N, C-alpha and C positions, 0 to 999 in steps of 0.2 A: 610180156608186152601185150597191151590191149589194142584191139582193132575195132573200128566202127563197121556196122553191117547195114546195107540198104534194104534188102528184101529177104524174107524168110520163106522157105519152102517147107510146108507142113506135111507132105506126103509121108506115109510110112515106108520105111526101108525094108525091102524084102530080103530074105537071106540070099546072099551072093551078089547083092546089088550095091555094096559099099564103095566099090572102086570108083574113084573120081568124085566122091561126095565129101562134103565137110560138115562138121557139126559145130554149132555154136553152144558152148557150155558156160552157164553163169553160176559161179560159186557165190551164193548169197550169204550164208551165215552158218554157224554151228552152235550147238548147245550141249549141255551136260558133258563138257570136255574135261573130264577128270583124268589126271595123269596117273597111270598105274603105280609108279614108284613114289608118288606123293611129293615129288620135288616141285618147286615153284618154277614154271617155265618162263623163259624170256619172251617167247612168242609161240604161236601155233601156225602151222601151214598145212596145205593139202598137197599130197603127191599122187599124181595120176600116172600109173605105169601102163603104157599102151602095149608094151611087149617086154620081154626079158631084158632088152638092151636100152630101151628108151623110156623117158618119163617127162611129164610136165609138172613143174612145181609152182604153186601159187605164191603170191606175195605173203609176207608174214603178217599175222594179226595179233594184236595184244589181247590177252585173255581178260575179260571183264570180271567184275566181282561175282556175277551170277554164273560164272564158268561158261560164258558164251563168247563168240567172236563174230564180228561182222566183217566180211571181206568185200562183197559187192563187186567181184572181179569177173570179167567176161573173157573167154578164150575161144579162139577158132582152131579146131583140130581137123586134120585130114583123116578120112576113114579108110585109107589104104592099108592100114595095119590089120592086126588080128581082130576078130569080132568081140573078143573078151578083153577085159582090162581089170587092173587092180587099183582100188581107191583106198588111200591111206590118209589118216589124220595123224600128224606128228607134232611132238613138242620139241622145240629147240631150246637149249639152255644158254644160247648166245644170241645176241642181237647183231653184233658187229661182224664177227668172222666165225661162221658156223663150223664146228669140228664134227665131222660125221653127219649123219642124217637125223640125229636126235632120237627121241623115244617114241615108239608107236603107241598112240592112244587107241586107234581103231583101224582095222584093216578089213576090206570087203572085196571079194571077187564078184564082178558083175559083167554085164554086156552092154553094148551100145543100144541094143533093142530095149533093154530094161530102162535105160536112161531116157530113151525117146518115147516111152510109152505113157506120157503124161500130158500130151496135147499142148505143148508150149506153155504150160502152167507150172508155177513153183511146186516142188514136191519135197518131202522129207525122205531121207534114206538113213536107216538105223544100223548101228554097228553093234558088235557083241558087247555085253555089259562090262563095265569097269567099276569095281567097288559097288556093285548092285545097281548101277545106273547105265542106261544105254546112251552112248554118245550118238549124235545124229547131225546130219548136214542138210541144209535146205539148198536145193539145186534147181536149175531150170535148163532144159536142153531142147534144141531144135535143129533140123537139117537146113542147110543153106541151099538156095537155088543155084544150079550149076552155072547159070549165066552171070551171077554176081561176081564182081571183082572182089576177091578177098585173099588175104595171105594167111596161110596157116601158121600157127605158133611154132617156133623152133623148139624142138624137143631136146632135152639133155640126154647125152649118152651116159649110161650108168657105168661109170668107170671110177672106182673108189681106190684111193691110196691106202697103204697099209694102216696108217694111224687112224684114218676114218673108219676102216673096217674094224679095227680093234676097239675103237670107241663105241661103235654101234653094238658090238658083241658085249662090251662092258655094260652098256645101258640095258641090254636084254637080260644079262645075268643079274644085274642089280634089281631090275623089276621083278624077276623071278624070286629073288631073295625076299623082297618086301612082301610078296603075296604068299610065299611058302614058308618063310622064316628058316630056310635051310642054310646053314652057315657056309656050306661048300659053295653055294652060288655066290655068296658075298665074297668069299675068298677068290673065286674065279673072276668076279667083277674087278676086285682090287688088282689082281694080277694083270688084267688087260689094261686097266687105267694106269697102272705103274709103268707098263711097257710103253704106253703112249707118251707118258711124261718123260721117260728116258729118251724118247725120240724127239723131244721138244726142248732143246737146250735154251739157255738164257738168250733172249733176242728172237726166238721163234715166234711167229704170229699166233700160234695156237697154244703157247705155253700157259697162259692164264686159264683157258678152258680145261686143259689137261690137269692143272693144279686143282681146279675147282672140283672136277669129277672125282679125282682121287680123294680129296679132302672130304667130300660129301659121303663117299662110300665108307671111309674110315670113321666118320662121325656116327653113321648108323651103327657101326660095330661098337663104338664107344657107348652109344645109348643102350645097345643090347648087351653090353658088357663082354663083347667079343674081342674088342681092342681096348687097351689101357693107355696108350701113349697119347694123351690128349695134347701135350705140348707140341708134338710134331704135327698133329692135325691143325692146331692153331696157327702154326707157322706157315702151313700150306695156304690157309685162307688169307693170312696177312700178305703173303707174296702175291697171291692172285689179286687182292684188292689194290696193292701197290702198282700192279701192271694195268689197272683200270682206274686211273685218277679221275677227279671231278671233270665232267664233260664227256667222258667216255660213255657210249650207249649202255654198256653193261655195268657201269659204276653203281647204280642203285641196287641191282640184284646182288652184286658182290658184297655190298654193305650188309644186305639182308642175310646172306649166307654166313658172314662173319658174326653178325648179331645172333643168329640162331645157334651157332657153336658156343658163343659165350653164355647164352641163356641155358643151354643144356649143361654146360660146365658148372654154372652157378647152382643150378637145381640139384646137382650131385654133391658139390663141394662147399656151397654157401660161403664163398670167399667174396668179401665186399668189393674188392677191386674189379671183379668180373661184372657185377651188376652196375658199378659205376661206369665202366667202359660201355656197357650195354646202353645206358642212358645217353651217353655222348653220341654213340652211333645212331640211336633212335632219333635224336635231334637232327642229325644229318640226313637220315633216311626219309623221314616222313615228307619233308618239302619236295623231295624228288619223285615221290609216288603220286601219280595223278589220281584224283578222286575217281572212283568208279572202276578202277582196275583191280584185278585179282591180287596183284602184289600189294596194293594199298590195303585191301581188306584183310589179307593174311598178316601183313607187317603190323598193322594197327590192332590186330585182333587179340583174343584172349591168350594166345601162346606167343605173341610178339610184344609189341610196345605196351599193350595193356598189362601184360605180365610184368614187364620191367617197371612200370609205374607202381603196380601193387607191391612188388618186392621192395622197391626203393622207399615207398611210404611206410613199410614195416621195419625199415632199418632203425636202429637206435639213433636218437638225436645226436648229431655231431656238429659242434660249434666251431670246428676248424674252418679255415678258408676253403679247403677242399670239400668239406662236408656241405658248406653253404652253397658252394658252386654247384654241387650235385643237386641240391634242392631247387636251385634256379633252373637247371637243365630240365628237371622233371616237370617244373611248372610250365616250361615251354611246350612240353608234351601234352599239357592239359588246357586246351583253349576253352573259351567260354562255352558252356554247354556240356563240358566233359563231366562225367559222373565222379571223377577222381579229383576235380579241381579244389573243392572245399577242403578235403583231407590234405592235399598237397600244400595249399596255402597255410594251413595250420602247422604243418611240419616245418616249412621255411620260417614261419613266424617264431616257432619254438627255438629253432636253431639260431636265428638272429638275436632273440632275447638272451639266449645263453651266451652268445658271443659278447653281447653288450655287458652282461654281468661280469665277464672276464676282462673286457677291454675298455668299457665305458664310452664307446663311440655312439653319440646320439643319432648318427645316420642309421646305424643298425636298428635302434629302437624305433625310429620313425618308420622305416620300412616294415619292421615287425608289426607295428600298429596298422599300417595300411593293409597288410596281408590279413590280419585278424578282422579288420572291418569288412573286407570283401568276403571272407569266409562266413562271417555272421550273416551277411546279406544273402548268401547262398543257402542258409539254413533258416527259412522262415518259421513263423509260429507253427508248432506241431511237429517240427523236425526232431528226430530222436536225439540229436547231438547239440541242439541249440543251447542248452544250459551250459555245456562244457565250453562252447565257443564264446558265449557271453562272458563266462568267468575268465577265460584266457585273455580276451580283449581288455577286460577290467584290470587284470593283473598287470598287463603291459602299460596301461595308462597310469596305474599306480607307480610303477617304476619310473615313468617319465616325469610324473609329478615330483617324485623325490629328487630326480636329477635336474629338472628345469624349474620347478616351483610354480608351474602354471596352474592356478586353481581350477580352471576349466577342466583339466585332466582329472583332478581329484573328484570334482562333482560328477563328471560323467562316469568315472569308475564306480562311485558309490551307487549311482543309478543302475548300472549294469549288474553289480553285485546283488542288488536287491531283486532285480528281475530274475537273475539266475537262481537266487534262493527261493523265489516263488515257484520255480520249476523243480525245486528239490525239497519238497516238504519233509516234515519229520518222518523218518523211516526210509527215506531215499538214501542209497548207499553213498551219495556225495553230499548229503546235507551238511555234514560236519565241515567239509571243505569250504562251502559257501559261507557258512556261519563264521568260520575262522577268518576268512578274507574280509568279511564285513566288520569283524571286530577291530581291524586295523584303522578303520575310518575315524571312530571317535578319538583315538589317540592322536591321529594327525590333526584333527580339529582342535584338540586341546593345545597342541604345539603352536597352532595359529592364533587361538583366541584366549587360551588360558582359563577356560571355564572348567572347573573341577568336575562338573557333572559329566563332561565328555569322557574324562579318564575313568570315572566310576562306571560309566556305561561300558567302556572298553574292557575293564576288569570283569564285569559281569558276563559279557559275551565270551571272554577267554575261559572263564571257569566252566561255562556251559559246554564249550568245545572240549575242554579237558575231560569232562564226564563222558563225552562221546568217543574219547580216544583213550581207553583203559590201557594198562600195561600190555605190551605186545603190539599195540597199534603202530604202524610204521611212521605215523605223523606225530606221535606223542612228544618226541624230542623238540620239535618245532613249537608245539603248543606250550610246553613248559617254559621255553625261552621267551616266547611272546608274552605270556602271563607275567613272568618275572620283570620284563621291561616295563609293562604297564604299572606294576606295583611300585617299582623304583620311581617312576614319574610321580605317582601319588605321594610317595614318601617325600620327595623334594618339595611338592606343593604344600602338603599338610604336616610335614615333619613327624610322621607316624613311624616310629622305629620298628614296629611289628611288621609293617609293609616291607621294609628293607631286609629284615631277617628272613621273611618268607621268600623274597625275591632271590636272595643269595642261595637259599636251600633249593629253590626251583632250578636255578642256573646249574648248581652242582648235579642235580638229577638229570638235567638235559645233557650235561657234559658226559655223564656215565653212558648215555645212549648214543654218544657221538665219539667213539674211540678214535685213536690215531688212525689216520687214513680216511676218516669220514669227510665228505666234501664240505660240510658246513660246520665242522668242529670249530674252525677259527671264529665264527660268529659268536658262539657261546663263550669262547675264550675272552674276547674283548668285552662282551656284555658282562660277564662275571667280574672281570677286572674293574670295570666302572663301578659296579655295585660294591665291591670290596673297598675301593677308593672312597666311596661315600661313607662306608662304615668307619674307615680310618679317620675321616674328618669328624666323626661323631665320638669315637672311642679313643683315638690316638694309639691304637695297638699297632706296633711296628710290623708284626707278622702279616697283618692285612695288607699294608702298603707294599711290602716285599713280594707277597703273592700276586698282588695286582700288577706290579711291574713285570714279574715273570710271565704271567698269563698273556699280557699284551705283547711281550717279546715273542712268545711262542706263536701267537696269532700271526705276527708279521713273518715269521719264518715259514709259515705254511703257504704264503701267497707269493706269486711272482712279483717282480718289481713294479709293474704297471697295472696290477689288479686294482680296480676302483676301491675295493674295501680295505686296502692298506690304509686309506685315510682314517678309518675308525681305529685301527691299531695305533697310529700316530697320535690321534686325539686322546685315546685313553692313556697312552704313555705320558703325554704332557699333563693330563689331569693328575696322574699319580705323582709325577716329579714335582709339580707345582704344589700339590697338597703336602708332600713331605717337606718341601722348602718352607712352606708357611708355618710348619711346626718346628722343624729342626734348624732352619736358617743356614743351610749349607749352600754356598754359592754355586757349587757344581750342579745341584738339583735345579736351580733356576736356569742355568745355562742349558741343561738338558731339556727342560720344559720349553724354553724358547726355541731350541732346535727342532723339537717336535711340533710346535706351533708352525714353524717355518715349513717343515715337511708336509704337514697336513694341509695347510692353506695353499701350498703350491703343487699338491699332488695332481698331475694333469688329467687323469682319467675320472676323477670324481666330479660330480656336478657342481656348478657354481654356487648354488644356495648353501650347501654344507661348507664349502671352502670360504665363502664370504663370512658366514657366522663364526667360523674358527678364526679368521683374520681379525674380526671385530673383538672376539674374546682375547686375542693376542694384544690388541691395543689396550684393553682394560687391565690385563695383567702387567704389561710393560709400564703403563702409567702408574699403577698401584705400587710397583716395586722399583720405579725410577730406573728401568733397564735401558741400556744403550740402544736396544732394538726398537724403541717406540716409534720413531719416524719411519723406519723400515716397515713396521706393522701397518701404519696408516697408508703408506704408499702401496703396499700389497692390497689393502682394502680397495683403494681407488682403482687400481689396475683390474682387479677381479670384477668390481661393480661395472666398470666401463665395458669390459668384455661381455659380461652377462647382459647388460642392457642392450648391447649391440645385437644380441640374438633375437631381440623382440622386434617384430616387424612394424609396430606402430607406436606413436608417441604416447597413446593411452596405455598400451600394454607396458611400456617402460615405466610409466608413473605407477602402475599397479605393482610392478616389481619393487620399485623404490619404497613404496608404502609397506611392503612385506617385511623389510628389515627395519624394525622399530629403532634399534640401537644405531642404525646407520645415519639417522637424520641429523646428527650433530657431528658426524665424522669430520667434515671439512673444517669446522671451527675448532674442534678439539685438536686436529692436526696442526692447524695454524697456531693455536695456543701453545702447543708443544714446541714448535719451532721458535715462537716468540720468546718462550721461557729460556730457550737455548741461544737467544740473541741472533738467530738466523732468520732475519726478516725477509730476505729474498725468497728463501724456501717457504716461509709462511705464506707469502703472497701466491706463490706457485701452487701450493697445496690447497689454499682456500678457493682458488680459481678452479682447480681441477675437480674439487669435490662439490662445487655449487653449480646449479643450473645445468646439470648433466643432460636433462631432456633437450634443452635448447642447443647445447653443444653437439650432441649426437645428431640431432636433426639438421643442424647447420652444415655438417660435413658433406651432405648431399647437395648443398648450395654454395660450395666453396668457389670463390672467384679464381679463374684459371688463366688470366692474362699472361702472367709470367711463364706458366707451364706451356701455354700455346706457342709462345715465341721460342721455347726451348725444344719441345717435342710435341708437335701438333697432333700426331697420331695417338700418342699416349693420353693427351688431354681429351681427345674425342672419345677414346675408349672409356676413360674415367667418367666423362659426362654421360655417355650412353648407359653405363651400368648404374650410375646414380639415379638417372631417370627411371630405369626399370625397377630399382629398389623402391623408389617413391610410388610407382604405379602399383606394385604388388601389395602395398600396405592395406589398401581398401578391402581386397578379397580375404586378407588374413583375419579380418573381423567378422567373417561370415557366420551366420547362425548355424549353417550346415557344418557339423564338426568335421566331416570327411573333407569337405571343400576347404575349410579353414586349415586343416592339417596340410593339405596339398600346397596351399599358399605359403604356409610357414616354412615348409621344406624347400619350396622354390626360393623363398626369401633367403634362407640360410645358404643355399647353393650360390645365389647371386652375391651374398655377402662374402663368401669365400673368394669368389672371382674378383669382387671389388677390392678385397684385402690384398689379393695378389697384385693387382694393378697399383694399389697404393705402395706396396713394397717395392715395385719396379720404379715408381716415381721417386721414392726415397733414395734409390741408387743413383739418380741423376745428380750431377754436380750442382750444389746450391739448394737442393730440395731434401736434404737429410732429415729435416724436422717437419716435413709435410704432414699436416693433420695430427701431429703429436702434441701432447699438452704443452702450452706455451711456456717459455722461460721468462724470467723477470725482465730481460731486455725486450722481449716481445710485448709483454704486458704493460711496460712503462709507456708505450705509445698511447695508451688510454689517457694519460695525463698530459698530452701534448698541448691542450688549451687550458689546462688548470689542474691542480692536484686532485687526486682521487683518494677519498678517505674510506678505508675498509674498517667497519666496526665489527669486531669479533666478540660473540657472546658464547663462551664455552663454560662447561661445568668446572673446568680447571682454572680459568682466569678470564677476565673481561678486559678488553682494551681496544685500541685502534692502531692501524698502520696507515700512515700517510705516504702515498706514492707521489713523489714530486715530478715535475717536468723533466728534470735531469738529476743525476746523482743517486745517493743511497736513500732508501725508505727510512721513515722516522716512526719510532714506537711511542705511542701515547698510552700510559697506564691509567686504569681507573681503579685506584686502590680501595675505594669504598663501595664499589659496585660488584655484585655477584650475579650469577645467572638467576637465582631465585628473586633477587631484587628487581631484575629486569622483567621477569614474568609478572611480578606484582605491579610494576609500573605499567606494563602493557595492559593488564586487566583493569587497572584504575582508569586508564584512558578510555577503554571501551565503556566502562560504567558511566564516566562523566559525560562522554559524547552522547550516550544514549539519553541521559537526563536532560541535555540541552535541547532535545527535540520538543520538550514540554515547556521550555522557558521562552518568554517573549524576547524578541531580538535586542531590546534595549537593556535587558537585565545583565549586569556584569557577570562574567564567567569566572568567578573567584576560584573555584576548585580547578578549573582548567588552567588558569594562570599559575596556580601553585605547582601543578604538574609540569608545565612548560619551564618554569623556573628551575625545577629539579633537573630537567633534561639539560638546561643550560649549565647549571653549577657542576653537575657530576659527570656530564658527558661532553658537551660541546665546548665549554670554556677551556678545558685542558687542550682540546684540539686547536681552538682559535689561538691560544697562546703559542703553540708551535708554528702555526701558519704565520702569525705576525712576527714572532721573535726569531725563529730559526729559518723559516723560508722567506721572511720579509715579503709576504704576499701583499700586493697593493689592495686597498679597499675597493670594493665593487668588482673585484676579480671573480671569475667563475670557479666554483668548486663542485665536485661530484661526490655524492654520498653513496656508498655501497654497503648497506646494512645486511647483517646476517641474523638468522634465528629470531629471537625476541625483538631485536632492533628493527626488524622489518615492519612491525606493527606500532612503532613509536614515531610520532611526527617530529623527527629530528630537525627538519628544516625550520620548524616553528619555535625552536628553543629561544627562550627570551628571559632576560633578567628583570622581569617586571618590577618596577618600583611600586612603592605603596601608594603613591599619589596617582590619581586617575589621569592627570594630564601628562604623565611621564616626565615631569620636570625634574631635572637633575639625574635622570635615569641613564643607564648604560645602553649603548646600541645593541639590538638583538642580532641574531645570526644573519637574518635577511637584510638588515641595515648594512652589515659589513660585507657580505658576499652574495653573489648570485648563485643560488643553490639549485642543483639538479640531482637526480638520482640515476643510478644505472644498476640493472640486475647483476651484471658481472662486468669485469673489465673487458672481456672478449666481446660482449654485446656492444659496448661503446666503440670498440675498435672496428667491429663489423659495420656499424652504422656510419662511422666516419669514412670507411673505405667505400661504402655504397654511395657516398656523396659525389663520387666521380661520375655517376650516371645522371645525366641531365635530361630533363624533358620540359616541354612547354607547360608552365603552371596552369592547372585547372582546379577549380574549387567546387566542392559539393557539400551541401548540408543534407544530413539524413536525420529526420526527426519523426517520432511516432508518439503522438499524444494520446491515441486511443488503441492501445495494443490489443492483440487477440485474446481470446478467453483464457483465463488462468495466468496471464502474464503480468498482471498488475493493474492498478487503478489508473484513471484518466489523469493526464498531466496537462492542466489547462494552459500553462505558461510556455509550453514547448514551441507552439507556432509563432508566438511573439518573439521568442529567442531566435528562431530561424530568420524571421524578417529583419531583426536587428543585425544579425551577422551579415545577411545579404546587403543591407544598407552600408555596412562598414567595409565590405570587401571592395577592393579597387575595381572600378568599372572596366579596366583594360584586361581583367582576368576572366576567362571563360567560366561561367557560373552555372551550376545545376542544383535544383532543389528536388529532393526526394522525400516526400512526406505523404501523410494520409494513406490512401489506398495504394500508392506507389511504393510506400516504405514497407515492402515485404522482405522476407529473408533473402530471396533471390535478387530483388531490386537493390537492397543495401550492399550485398556482396558485389554486385556489378559496379556500383558506385565506388566502392573501395578499390576495385580493380582498375577502374578507368581514370581515376582522378589522383592528382598529386597531393592535394590538400583536402582534408575532410573534417567536418564538424558534426559530431553525433550528439543528439539530444533525445534521450529516451530513458526507459528503465534499464538499469544494469544490475545483474545479479552475479555474485561470486558463489559458485557451488562448492561448499566446503568438503563434501564427500567425493565428488567427481569434478575436480577443478577444470577439466577440459570441457565440461558441460556448462561452464560459466557463460553468460549470454546477454545479449541485447534484445529487448522486447520489440517485436515487429508486428505488423498487422495480422499476418497469417500464422507464422511460427517463429520462434526465436532464432537469432543468428548466434551460433555458438562459437566459443573460442577455438574449437577444433576446426571448424569451417574457415575461420579467419586465418589460422596457421597454414592451412592447405592452399590458401589464396595467395600465391606468390606475386608480389607487386614491387618489383625492383625499382620502379620509377617513383614510387610514393615517397613523400617527404614529411608531411606533418598531419597529425590527427589530434583534435581536441575532443575528449570524451566527457561530455557534460551528462554524466550518468553516475549512478551510485556504485561504489565498491569496484572500481575498474583497475585499481592499482594495489590491491591487497591480495596476498596469496592464501593458500589453504593452511589450516592449523597443523595438519599432519606433516607436510613437507614444505615448510616456509622457505627453506634454502633453494628449492627448485624454482621459486619466483614464477609460479604459474598463475597468471591473471590476464585480464583482457588487454591491458596496456602493453604488457610484455609480448603478448601474442601479436598485436599490431606491429610492434617494433620488429619482431621476428619476420613477419610477412613482408616487411620492406619499409615501413615508416620510420624515418630516422629520428624524428622528434615527436614526442607524444605527451599530452597533458592528460593525466588521469586523476582518480579520486581515491582517498584512503577510507572513506566511509560514505554514508548517505548524503546526497545533495538535496537541499531544499529547492523545490521547483521555482518558487517565487524569488529566491535570493541569487540563483545562478546567473540570471541575466545581467546583474550588475558587474560581476567579475568578468563575464564573457564580453560585455560591452567595453569595459576598460582595457581588457586584453587586446581586442582587435583594433581598438583605436590606436594603441601604442604600436601594435604589430604592423599596421599599414600606414603609419604616418610617413610623410615625405615621398610616398610613391608617385604623387602627382608631379613631382619635380624630377622624374626619371629614375627614382629609386627602384631597386630590384627586390622582389619578394624573397625573404630569406628565413628558412626554418630554424637556423641557428640562433635567431633573435628571440625565440619563444621563451626561453628562461628569463631574459630581461623583461619581456613584456608581462609575464606572469608576476614577476617580482613587483613591477610597477602597478599592476592591477590590484594585487592584494593590499598594497598601501593606499591606493586611490579610493578604495571602497570601504575603508575601515569605519567610516561614520555611518554607512548604510547597511553593512553586512556584519552579523555577529562573528566573533572570533573563530568558532569552529567551522563556519562556512567559508571563511577566508582561507584558513589553513588546510581545508580539505583537498584543494588542488595541488598537485605536485607535477614537476616537469621531469620527464625521463628521456634520456638520449642526448643528441648533439646540441 
């Protein structure tokens, strides 16, 4: 207990004058407080023994990392006792309930006179040395004035129970053992500690302390090889720790003691389980150890946690769940700034990549790459290990490219390989590793681009590496296999049989170096199988194909059922069975080939790119051999593509994926053609819809209307909506130039996608929602024909034809017996050529070549359709129809089909398509259904004209007629509609986007450009910078109704993926505009105003009489306008405009 003091009396006490006096003693601090037994104390305290029976004990102090303690404690003591006293510094090994008096650090006999001989100033008092250092205390002492009111401290009577006495003796004997190494002292200490434990049964308050003392003494004997029973020692520490659970004052120190025992045991036995548990305990211990304490410094030091980290980092890479958990635990022990962090990151990255190789989880690979990136950042230029860390990051990116197909990963990997190679010049012991890794890049480029120079470069690098890996080199087997793979690819490209022979020999050499039990033997097995299969195709030698099948089967036996590389075993088996079937024509071989197609394409742990390619090959084989699995193969393709695209966080990234699969571009029409040939028209419609416009379909899922769901389960609807918004928001950061930031965004997107998918699955469990966001059925799609039939025009390599979806009933098949896909490609190219030539023709000159082409469209394509419309469906004249073209049909002006008579006045001629029906287009049936559904959202009509006659630099020439066109439109718009004009300096990218967002009706007059290479970069020219298709798509305008795009090329897609229908008009429809007029080619500035004027005159007639502005009349108005201006506007400029939507 501390007491306040008012006055101090500084006179010196003469001998014999202590009676009635008191002294004020301040215990300030201590330093060099080493514990003789080298045990870690729980605390330090001071014991002042005033006589043999009485003492005063200070409060406890926690030892700091510099072996000092600050008490700052003041005590008032009566001087009635003996003039001499004993001053002790003691270490206690318990904070909570002290057993005995602890261990003596220093003991000094002194007198009151000696303490008071320092004039009320702090002074140091030194104790006998411990381990070569003198412990010391800083004190301050003064006599109190007799007149002061003061209470003396109550002194403890020194009365010790037997277990305390035995504990103290045990501490004394143990300390003597540590300093003398005499085993008898240790035995004596153990005897006393064991006696104490025997007196502390279960439930005794001192049992934990007794257990700890005995365990620590035994541990020292184990370390000195004086005791062998480490298991009993361990159990003592376990029990002590269990008696001091989290929250107990002695819990941290109990963890440390248990940790110390494990470390010593591991150092002697090297059993991984002990270092694993040490790491777990270390993670629990460090947060409990305050910074600056002695316990923290020792626990985290070279013989504590630091040792655990080093030993864990030296363990072999373990890709098991337990092994990776250990790596994560160790990483927790290495915060930013830790000298071990980069090594720990590399280890966890290696383990994660190994587990990915075994299980195929992209989450493992993503985390692996994140760890590699941080490790590289911790090894700046000049760091001795930078080359290895660069190489490892590149290798993981390479794996992810193979699994995900993202070219950014490949490009970054190559760049990192090159940087690593620069740090490993010729003569460096890892030069051959970097050269080998870099040799894979040209082969990958060849697979993407087909340039034979890439594969030649790869072979050259592989040969160079092989020279650096002579017989006996541990990497030679891998190089032999890699060189063989490159040679086989060149054989396929150039049909050079010597390449194939060399490849087979190299594979055999590699197999010799990979005996049974080798972890990568299976890779050489299936690679050799593929090469032998190729030789069978060339030589027809039966032994080759039998060996190929055997090798593939052996490779599969070597792998567990979900190993990602089983895919390659299945793939090689199907190649072998299919090759043998093509020679021997045994139906069993074809069945086995199809079964392995099925197994490969559905192997869940292999990446989507490989599986999609295998499914595409399945469609080719099934079509070629008229197998019953053909439709199954197509459906597998669509399912895999859909799932693969869903992993991409932006619409641009999805388009890049689609472009990668060159053979996938016609899948939808080929699937539809297959179903049509089987007379399964409903399935054909479902397949062509599922396979086309996937970009729009995936993007629209995040904008799905939820009225029905909200009325059924409002909470689930809100959760779905919130996740959809988060998915939309994360897309922007996924396109970051910073690769690490882009990675983080993609990982976040994937996690959100998983959560979103779980919510969708929950929604599908609701009654009436089982088909929520699933590919629509025929019954769903028939809603597109509610206001008139939809004609799907299918252009496939296998057949060309049309399917008419009526308002009700079954679909109708229209065959084009004389039209093939090459014919359509020729017709499309002819239109492009003829339209280009009309640019140089005067308006009045007849368009003879164009009329011939349009008559061909009528005779071969549209007339058979019209016959069904008129005769089978009995469709009334001037009814509406919707055209849904595919592939080559998308670039042919179907709406302008015309049986042109030879006479110029059309006397005696037949009516053309637009005389018979009001034609509109739709990218997909779903797009039309979505647009109609959005018509439920009503807003007050507002009209905006957006025009730019003088676009910014590099965006096109001046358009002198634009402003006149805008004025004309303004004049024709009903005066009771709010009107805004955005032109000149106001027609900027932001200004145009704002006008699109705020208005329900929009007329754009400007330059339009369809970017064939990057269709989402298609754009409208504005004053400052262009307004791109991507920006339009992201501009959600649910209240928008109608847009007239008086600009060039706004309704024509790109050449590479025409079935994705990625153009400006489709983008505006997706953003919310239900009805859009676009253009198939260039618009003549001077001619556009005639069609525009005639269109709006018809569109706004009768509004003065109370009529309502209606975007569904746009198709009729355009039909009227093209007929009204035929004497003023040449044919190609009349037919350039098409209507899309409702």
